[in-house]
C-alpha positions as CSV (number, residue, x, y, z in Angstrom):
1,M,-16.9,8.4,26.2
2,S,-15.3,5.3,28.5
3,S,-12.0,3.7,28.9
4,T,-10.7,-0.1,28.9
5,T,-7.4,-1.4,30.4
6,V,-5.6,-4.5,28.7
7,T,-2.5,-6.4,29.3
8,V,-0.1,-7.2,26.3
9,A,3.4,-8.4,26.5
10,Q,5.0,-5.4,27.5
11,G,2.2,-4.3,29.8
12,A,-0.8,-2.6,30.6
13,L,-2.8,0.2,28.3
14,Q,-5.7,2.1,29.0
15,G,-7.8,2.7,25.6
16,I,-10.9,4.9,25.1
17,E,-14.3,3.6,23.7
18,K,-15.7,5.5,21.1
19,D,-18.9,4.9,18.9
20,G,-19.1,1.4,20.6
21,I,-15.5,0.6,19.4
22,V,-12.8,0.2,22.1
23,Q,-9.5,2.3,20.8
24,F,-5.9,1.3,21.3
25,R,-3.8,4.3,19.8
26,G,0.3,4.5,19.5
27,I,1.2,0.9,20.8
28,P,4.6,0.5,20.6
29,Y,5.0,-2.7,18.4
30,A,9.2,-2.7,18.6
31,A,11.8,-0.6,20.1
32,P,12.2,3.1,18.8
33,P,14.4,2.7,15.8
34,V,17.0,5.7,16.6
35,G,20.4,6.0,17.4
36,E,22.3,3.0,16.8
37,R,19.3,1.1,15.7
38,R,19.0,3.7,12.8
39,F,19.1,1.8,9.8
40,L,19.1,-1.7,11.7
41,A,16.0,-4.3,11.7
42,P,13.2,-3.4,14.1
43,A,14.2,-4.8,17.5
44,P,11.6,-6.1,20.2
45,P,9.5,-3.6,22.0
46,E,10.4,-2.3,25.5
47,S,8.1,-2.7,28.2
48,W,6.8,-0.1,31.0
49,D,5.7,0.2,34.5
50,G,2.0,1.4,35.0
51,V,-0.7,1.8,32.6
52,R,0.2,3.5,29.8
53,D,-2.0,5.7,27.9
54,A,-3.5,4.6,24.7
55,S,-5.7,7.6,23.7
56,M,-3.3,9.5,21.5
57,F,-2.1,8.1,18.2
58,G,2.2,7.7,17.8
59,P,4.1,10.0,15.9
60,M,4.1,9.2,12.2
61,S,7.7,8.0,10.4
62,V,9.5,11.5,9.3
63,Q,8.5,12.6,6.1
64,E,8.3,16.0,4.1
65,S,5.1,18.1,4.8
66,G,2.9,17.6,1.6
67,G,1.9,14.4,-0.3
68,I,-0.7,12.0,0.6
69,T,-0.8,12.9,4.2
70,A,-1.5,16.6,3.6
71,F,-4.3,15.6,1.2
72,L,-6.1,12.9,3.0
73,G,-5.1,15.0,6.5
74,D,-3.8,13.1,9.5
75,A,-4.7,12.7,13.1
76,A,-1.2,12.1,14.4
77,D,0.2,15.7,15.5
78,S,4.0,15.2,14.7
79,S,6.5,13.0,12.8
80,S,9.8,11.5,14.4
81,E,12.5,8.6,13.8
82,D,10.4,6.6,16.7
83,C,7.5,5.9,14.7
84,L,7.0,2.1,15.4
85,F,3.6,2.7,16.6
86,L,0.1,0.7,16.0
87,N,-3.7,1.2,16.4
88,V,-6.4,-1.5,17.8
89,F,-10.0,-0.9,16.8
90,T,-12.1,-3.6,18.6
91,P,-15.9,-4.3,19.1
92,G,-14.6,-5.6,22.6
93,C,-11.5,-7.0,24.4
94,D,-13.3,-10.4,25.5
95,D,-12.7,-14.0,24.0
96,A,-14.6,-13.6,20.9
97,S,-12.1,-14.7,18.6
98,R,-12.8,-12.2,16.1
99,P,-11.0,-11.8,12.2
100,V,-8.0,-9.4,12.1
101,M,-7.4,-7.2,9.7
102,V,-4.6,-5.4,9.4
103,W,-3.8,-2.4,7.2
104,I,-0.9,-1.4,5.3
105,H,-1.0,2.7,4.5
106,G,0.2,3.8,0.8
107,G,2.1,7.0,0.1
108,G,5.3,5.7,-2.1
109,F,7.4,4.2,0.8
110,I,8.1,7.7,1.4
111,N,5.2,9.5,3.0
112,G,1.7,8.7,4.8
113,S,0.4,7.4,7.8
114,S,-1.5,5.0,10.0
115,S,-3.7,7.7,11.6
116,T,-5.1,8.9,8.7
117,P,-9.3,9.4,8.9
118,W,-9.5,7.6,5.9
119,Y,-8.2,4.2,7.9
120,D,-10.5,5.0,10.9
121,G,-11.2,1.2,11.4
122,T,-14.2,2.1,13.3
123,T,-17.1,1.1,10.4
124,L,-15.4,-1.9,9.4
125,A,-15.2,-3.0,12.8
126,T,-18.7,-2.3,13.9
127,R,-20.3,-3.6,10.6
128,G,-18.1,-6.8,10.3
129,D,-17.5,-7.8,13.7
130,V,-13.8,-7.6,13.4
131,V,-10.7,-6.3,14.8
132,V,-8.9,-3.6,12.8
133,V,-5.1,-2.6,13.2
134,T,-3.2,-0.1,11.5
135,L,0.3,0.4,11.8
136,N,3.1,2.9,10.8
137,Y,6.3,1.6,9.2
138,R,9.9,3.4,8.6
139,L,9.6,5.5,5.2
140,G,12.1,6.6,2.8
141,A,16.0,6.5,3.4
142,L,15.4,5.5,7.1
143,G,12.9,2.3,5.6
144,F,14.3,1.2,2.5
145,L,18.0,2.8,1.8
146,W,20.2,0.1,0.6
147,L,23.6,-0.1,2.8
148,G,24.5,-3.4,2.6
149,D,27.3,-2.8,0.2
150,L,29.0,-0.3,3.1
151,D,28.5,-2.4,5.9
152,E,27.5,-6.0,6.9
153,R,25.7,-4.8,9.7
154,Y,23.0,-3.0,7.5
155,R,21.9,-6.3,5.1
156,S,18.4,-5.6,6.2
157,S,18.6,-1.8,5.5
158,G,17.0,-1.8,1.8
159,V,14.1,-3.8,3.2
160,N,13.7,-2.5,6.7
161,G,10.1,-1.3,6.5
162,L,9.3,-4.5,5.6
163,L,10.6,-6.3,8.4
164,D,8.7,-2.9,10.6
165,Q,5.5,-4.7,9.2
166,A,6.5,-8.6,9.7
167,A,7.4,-7.2,13.5
168,A,3.8,-5.5,13.5
169,L,2.7,-8.7,12.5
170,A,4.2,-10.9,15.2
171,W,3.2,-8.4,17.6
172,V,-0.5,-8.8,16.8
173,H,0.0,-12.6,16.5
174,D,1.3,-12.7,20.4
175,N,-0.9,-9.7,21.8
176,I,-4.2,-9.8,19.7
177,A,-6.4,-12.4,21.5
178,V,-6.4,-9.6,24.2
179,F,-8.3,-7.3,22.2
180,G,-11.2,-10.2,21.2
181,G,-8.9,-11.3,17.6
182,D,-8.0,-14.4,16.3
183,P,-4.1,-14.4,15.7
184,N,-4.9,-17.6,13.6
185,N,-7.6,-15.2,11.0
186,V,-5.1,-12.6,9.9
187,T,-5.9,-11.0,7.0
188,I,-3.3,-8.2,5.6
189,F,-4.6,-5.3,3.3
190,G,-3.2,-1.9,1.7
191,E,-3.1,0.6,-0.7
192,S,-0.5,1.5,-3.2
193,A,2.6,1.2,-1.6
194,G,0.7,-0.6,1.0
195,A,-0.6,-3.1,-1.6
196,M,2.8,-3.4,-3.0
197,S,4.1,-3.7,0.8
198,V,1.2,-6.5,0.8
199,S,2.3,-8.4,-2.2
200,T,6.3,-8.3,-1.3
201,L,5.0,-9.8,2.4
202,L,4.3,-13.4,0.6
203,A,7.8,-13.3,-0.2
204,I,9.4,-12.2,3.0
205,P,10.7,-15.1,5.5
206,A,10.2,-13.0,8.2
207,A,6.4,-12.8,8.0
208,R,5.6,-16.3,7.0
209,G,2.7,-17.7,9.0
210,L,1.9,-14.4,10.6
211,F,-1.1,-13.7,7.9
212,H,-3.4,-16.3,6.7
213,K,-5.3,-13.9,3.7
214,A,-4.1,-11.1,1.5
215,I,-5.9,-8.3,-0.3
216,A,-3.6,-5.9,-2.5
217,Q,-5.5,-2.5,-3.2
218,S,-3.8,-1.1,-6.1
219,G,-0.4,-2.2,-5.8
220,A,1.4,-5.5,-7.0
221,A,5.0,-7.0,-6.6
222,H,7.1,-5.0,-9.5
223,N,8.2,-2.5,-7.0
224,T,11.8,-3.9,-6.1
225,F,15.4,-2.6,-6.4
226,T,18.2,-5.2,-7.1
227,P,21.2,-4.1,-4.8
228,A,23.0,-2.6,-7.7
229,M,19.7,0.1,-8.3
230,G,19.4,0.5,-4.6
231,A,23.3,1.4,-4.4
232,A,22.3,4.0,-7.5
233,M,19.8,5.6,-5.4
234,T,22.1,5.3,-2.1
235,E,24.5,7.6,-3.8
236,Q,22.4,10.2,-5.2
237,F,20.5,10.1,-1.5
238,M,24.0,10.5,0.1
239,E,25.2,13.6,-2.8
240,K,22.2,15.7,-2.1
241,L,22.1,14.8,2.0
242,G,25.8,16.2,1.9
243,V,27.3,13.1,3.1
244,S,30.3,10.6,1.7
245,G,29.8,7.8,3.9
246,L,28.2,5.8,6.9
247,D,29.0,8.5,9.8
248,G,27.4,10.9,8.1
249,L,24.1,9.1,7.5
250,L,24.2,8.4,11.0
251,S,25.1,11.7,12.2
252,A,22.5,13.4,9.9
253,S,19.1,14.5,11.2
254,A,16.0,12.6,10.6
255,D,14.7,15.8,9.2
256,D,17.6,16.7,6.5
257,I,17.3,12.4,5.8
258,A,13.4,13.4,4.8
259,K,14.6,16.7,2.9
260,A,17.1,14.6,0.9
261,A,14.4,11.8,0.4
262,T,12.5,14.3,-1.4
263,K,15.4,15.9,-3.6
264,V,16.0,12.6,-5.0
265,E,12.3,11.8,-5.5
266,A,11.8,14.8,-7.3
267,K,14.9,14.2,-9.5
268,L,13.8,10.6,-10.5
269,Y,10.1,12.2,-11.2
270,D,11.7,14.4,-13.5
271,D,13.6,11.6,-15.3
272,P,12.5,8.0,-14.0
273,S,14.7,6.1,-16.7
274,G,17.2,5.4,-14.3
275,L,14.7,3.4,-12.3
276,G,14.5,0.2,-14.5
277,G,11.2,0.6,-15.9
278,P,9.8,-0.6,-18.9
279,T,11.5,1.6,-21.8
280,G,11.1,4.7,-19.9
281,I,7.8,4.1,-18.3
282,A,8.3,4.1,-14.1
283,L,6.7,4.9,-11.0
284,A,9.0,7.7,-9.9
285,M,9.8,6.0,-6.4
286,A,13.2,6.6,-5.3
287,F,12.5,4.2,-2.0
288,Q,11.8,0.5,-2.9
289,P,12.3,-3.1,-1.6
290,V,15.6,-4.2,-2.2
291,V,16.2,-7.6,-3.1
292,D,18.7,-8.6,-0.9
293,G,18.9,-12.4,-1.0
294,E,18.4,-12.9,2.6
295,H,15.7,-10.7,4.1
296,L,13.8,-10.7,0.5
297,P,15.3,-13.7,-0.9
298,T,14.0,-13.1,-4.7
299,N,12.1,-11.4,-6.8
300,P,8.5,-11.3,-5.1
301,L,6.8,-12.2,-8.5
302,V,8.9,-15.0,-9.3
303,A,8.8,-16.1,-6.0
304,V,4.8,-16.5,-6.0
305,A,5.2,-18.1,-9.4
306,N,7.1,-20.4,-7.5
307,G,4.7,-21.3,-4.7
308,D,5.5,-19.1,-1.8
309,A,2.3,-18.1,0.3
310,A,0.4,-20.3,-2.3
311,D,-2.1,-21.3,0.5
312,V,-2.9,-17.4,1.4
313,P,-6.1,-16.1,-0.3
314,F,-5.0,-13.4,-2.2
315,M,-7.4,-10.7,-3.6
316,T,-6.3,-7.7,-6.1
317,G,-7.6,-5.0,-8.1
318,T,-7.3,-1.6,-9.4
319,N,-9.1,1.4,-10.0
320,L,-9.8,2.4,-13.7
321,D,-8.3,5.5,-14.2
322,E,-5.5,5.0,-11.8
323,W,-3.1,7.8,-13.3
324,N,-5.7,10.5,-13.8
325,L,-4.6,11.5,-10.3
326,F,-0.9,11.6,-11.0
327,A,-2.0,13.7,-14.1
328,L,-3.1,16.5,-11.8
329,M,0.9,17.7,-11.1
330,S,1.9,16.7,-14.6
331,P,1.3,19.2,-17.8
332,G,-0.8,17.7,-20.8
333,G,-0.6,18.9,-23.9
334,L,0.2,15.6,-26.2
335,D,-0.7,15.3,-29.6
336,D,-1.2,12.5,-31.6
337,P,2.5,12.3,-33.1
338,K,4.2,12.4,-30.0
339,L,1.9,9.9,-28.3
340,L,2.6,7.7,-31.3
341,E,6.7,8.6,-30.6
342,R,5.8,7.1,-26.8
343,L,4.2,4.2,-28.1
344,E,6.8,3.2,-30.3
345,R,9.4,4.1,-28.0
346,I,7.6,1.5,-25.7
347,F,6.1,-1.5,-27.9
348,G,8.2,-1.2,-31.0
349,S,4.7,0.2,-32.7
350,G,2.4,2.9,-32.3
351,H,-0.6,3.0,-34.6
352,P,-2.0,-0.8,-33.2
353,V,-1.3,0.2,-29.4
354,R,-3.0,3.3,-30.0
355,D,-6.3,1.8,-31.6
356,A,-6.2,-0.8,-28.4
357,Y,-6.8,2.1,-26.2
358,A,-8.9,4.2,-28.4
359,A,-11.6,1.3,-28.8
360,D,-13.4,1.9,-25.7
361,R,-12.5,5.3,-25.9
362,P,-13.7,7.0,-28.9
363,D,-13.7,10.2,-27.5
364,A,-10.2,10.2,-25.7
365,S,-7.7,12.6,-26.2
366,P,-4.3,11.7,-26.7
367,D,-3.3,12.8,-23.0
368,D,-6.5,10.8,-21.8
369,L,-4.8,7.2,-23.9
370,W,-1.5,8.2,-22.3
371,N,-2.8,8.0,-18.8
372,A,-4.4,5.2,-19.4
373,V,-1.1,3.6,-20.6
374,L,0.6,4.6,-17.4
375,T,-2.4,3.4,-15.5
376,D,-1.9,0.0,-17.2
377,A,2.0,0.0,-16.7
378,T,1.7,1.5,-12.9
379,F,-1.2,-0.7,-11.4
380,R,-3.5,-3.0,-13.8
381,I,-0.6,-5.3,-15.8
382,P,1.7,-5.4,-13.1
383,A,-1.5,-6.8,-10.7
384,I,-2.4,-9.1,-13.8
385,R,1.3,-10.5,-13.8
386,L,0.8,-11.2,-10.2
387,V,-2.8,-13.0,-10.5
388,E,-1.1,-14.8,-13.4
389,A,1.8,-15.6,-11.5
390,R,-0.2,-17.3,-8.8
391,A,-2.4,-19.5,-11.0
392,N,0.0,-22.2,-11.4
393,A,0.2,-22.3,-7.5
394,S,-3.0,-21.5,-6.1
395,T,-6.7,-21.6,-7.4
396,R,-7.5,-19.2,-4.5
397,T,-7.4,-15.6,-6.0
398,W,-10.0,-12.8,-6.6
399,Q,-9.9,-10.0,-8.8
400,Y,-11.8,-6.9,-9.0
401,L,-12.0,-3.2,-10.8
402,F,-13.2,-0.2,-9.4
403,T,-15.1,2.0,-12.2
404,W,-17.1,4.9,-10.2
405,A,-15.8,8.2,-11.2
406,T,-15.7,11.1,-9.3
407,P,-17.2,14.5,-10.2
408,A,-14.6,16.3,-7.8
409,F,-11.8,18.0,-9.6
410,G,-13.8,19.2,-12.5
411,G,-14.5,15.4,-13.1
412,V,-10.8,15.2,-14.7
413,V,-9.7,12.5,-12.2
414,K,-12.4,9.9,-12.9
415,S,-12.0,6.5,-11.0
416,C,-8.7,7.7,-9.9
417,H,-5.9,6.4,-7.7
418,A,-7.2,6.3,-4.0
419,L,-10.5,7.0,-4.5
420,E,-12.0,3.2,-3.3
421,I,-10.0,3.6,0.1
422,P,-13.3,5.1,1.7
423,F,-15.6,3.2,0.3
424,V,-13.7,0.1,1.8
425,F,-13.6,2.0,5.0
426,G,-16.8,3.4,5.0
427,V,-15.6,6.9,6.1
428,L,-17.3,8.8,3.1
429,G,-17.8,11.6,5.5
430,N,-14.6,11.7,6.9
431,Q,-12.0,14.4,6.5
432,G,-11.0,15.0,2.9
433,A,-13.4,12.4,1.9
434,E,-16.4,14.7,0.7
435,L,-13.8,16.9,-1.4
436,F,-12.8,13.6,-3.1
437,L,-16.1,12.5,-3.8
438,G,-17.1,15.4,-5.0
439,G,-19.7,16.9,-1.8
440,P,-22.3,14.9,0.2
441,V,-22.8,11.4,-1.0
442,G,-26.4,10.1,-2.0
443,D,-27.9,6.3,-1.0
444,D,-26.5,4.7,-4.4
445,L,-22.6,5.6,-3.1
446,R,-23.6,4.8,0.4
447,E,-24.9,1.1,-1.4
448,L,-21.4,0.9,-3.2
449,S,-19.5,0.9,0.5
450,V,-21.4,-1.3,1.7
451,A,-20.9,-3.9,-1.1
452,M,-17.3,-3.0,-0.8
453,Q,-17.2,-3.7,3.1
454,D,-19.3,-6.3,2.7
455,A,-16.7,-8.1,0.3
456,W,-13.8,-7.2,2.4
457,L,-15.3,-8.9,5.1
458,S,-16.5,-11.8,3.7
459,F,-12.9,-12.3,2.4
460,A,-11.7,-11.7,6.1
461,R,-13.7,-14.2,7.8
462,D,-13.5,-17.2,5.4
463,G,-11.3,-16.4,2.0
464,D,-14.3,-15.7,-0.4
465,P,-15.2,-12.4,-1.6
466,G,-18.3,-13.2,-2.9
467,W,-17.5,-13.8,-6.7
468,P,-15.6,-16.5,-8.6
469,A,-12.1,-17.2,-8.1
470,W,-9.8,-16.1,-11.2
471,N,-8.8,-18.5,-13.8
472,A,-7.1,-18.1,-16.6
473,Q,-9.9,-18.9,-19.1
474,T,-12.5,-16.3,-18.4
475,R,-10.3,-14.1,-16.2
476,P,-13.0,-12.9,-13.8
477,A,-12.9,-9.7,-12.1
478,Q,-16.0,-8.1,-9.9
479,R,-16.6,-4.8,-10.9
480,F,-17.5,-1.8,-8.3
481,D,-19.3,0.9,-9.3
482,V,-23.3,2.2,-8.5
483,E,-24.2,-0.9,-10.8
484,R,-22.2,-3.9,-9.7
485,E,-21.3,-6.6,-12.5
486,L,-18.9,-9.7,-12.8
487,L,-16.9,-9.0,-15.9
488,S,-15.0,-11.5,-17.9
489,D,-11.1,-10.5,-19.0
490,P,-11.8,-6.7,-18.6
491,M,-9.9,-4.2,-21.2
492,S,-8.7,-7.7,-23.0
493,L,-7.4,-5.7,-25.9
494,E,-5.2,-3.4,-23.7
495,R,-4.1,-6.3,-21.7
496,L,-2.8,-8.1,-24.6
497,V,-0.5,-5.0,-25.8
498,W,1.6,-5.8,-22.9
499,D,2.4,-9.4,-23.2
500,G,6.5,-9.4,-24.0
501,V,6.3,-6.0,-22.7
502,L,5.9,-5.9,-19.2
């Protein structure tokens, strides 16, 4: 293993070479958001003297143990309020001007990290001759707590996590050339809350011009709060934290803030109706970007429909059984009358909706059908609405559907949330992946991974993943499975029941 040194705007960095790829880890892209900077927008990064060691990942954002980080594992050995670091994977620090792919991790805006082994950029960088960047951003209350009603200084507090991402993109724009990357060919991609971030960055003025293509995996632009909703969450959060004003928020420990955030989210998970979702269906996320009228001027779905980022090629997709992963944590036991009652509450009628979902699922239980409804409510329909919103302003939009079902967990999770990630990154053997994939993989899954990598890499290079762009007449979607095929308006019966609902 050999090291290499580059010089960025802040100073010199010494990285490491591993498997033919040069890695620079734990690079600060903004000033530490601590002390008086807590709850403020990110500030420019500080310089250093000498050569900074870039062989170790920086701390992840403060979060409670568990969640996606415990499930996927993490190479960072600590969490901290000082968390604004990014990592670079490059085939060479030269003047090759390679496409750049910037990954934004998921975790419900409350946990996760850029240093998860699933997000190792080595395979993508090698296969596609691209530069891969992964980044941390502030999570939970530190990144998304709305304080704009309490003090004008904190008008950005409801979107600080997204402004962190924009600051990372600005750092990439200014510095990526020394890593062999092209600052004028940057693709952002992310999954779950990372995909929600990608979709919302389309409407963030601070990010404008800093990326040129975007990929959203299992997440769209529906997950935002109004200031009133943000204020309601802030009230609940301060109650759990045991403080009554800004002084208490500023003096509380980061660990106590993370614990209080988890308590608020747990309460919301038990009763999501307060989230403002469609008739009681909502993803229990206590911390979401706040449409504050300035840093996020308007609802991102509206902004996209009005032409924001129309010149940015966009690819999005979902997994067939997204909600099955979350259903592992929830008791089942629905019978048909209870299912019909829930459907009537949402749609106004139960039997037609039940029949639409059962048409292609003749052996599905009421729990299975409900999970399919939640998959659509939370992921697939929001993605479709974002694609439809772009239809009036741009023809450069692509859609996919991932359908491979894992045999893991007794086969009950099927093609669940996050399952596509190790295929996209080509890390089928990395920590946690074999467990999620049901054991050692064969050639069929390796070929599926290569097909997905090649599509993502093609999109990053020239804005075309290799199948027809979306149109309102045929609604094409590329199916990714052991057998690949181009679908036309997949699951149209289910899609149609959501018209006028979501």
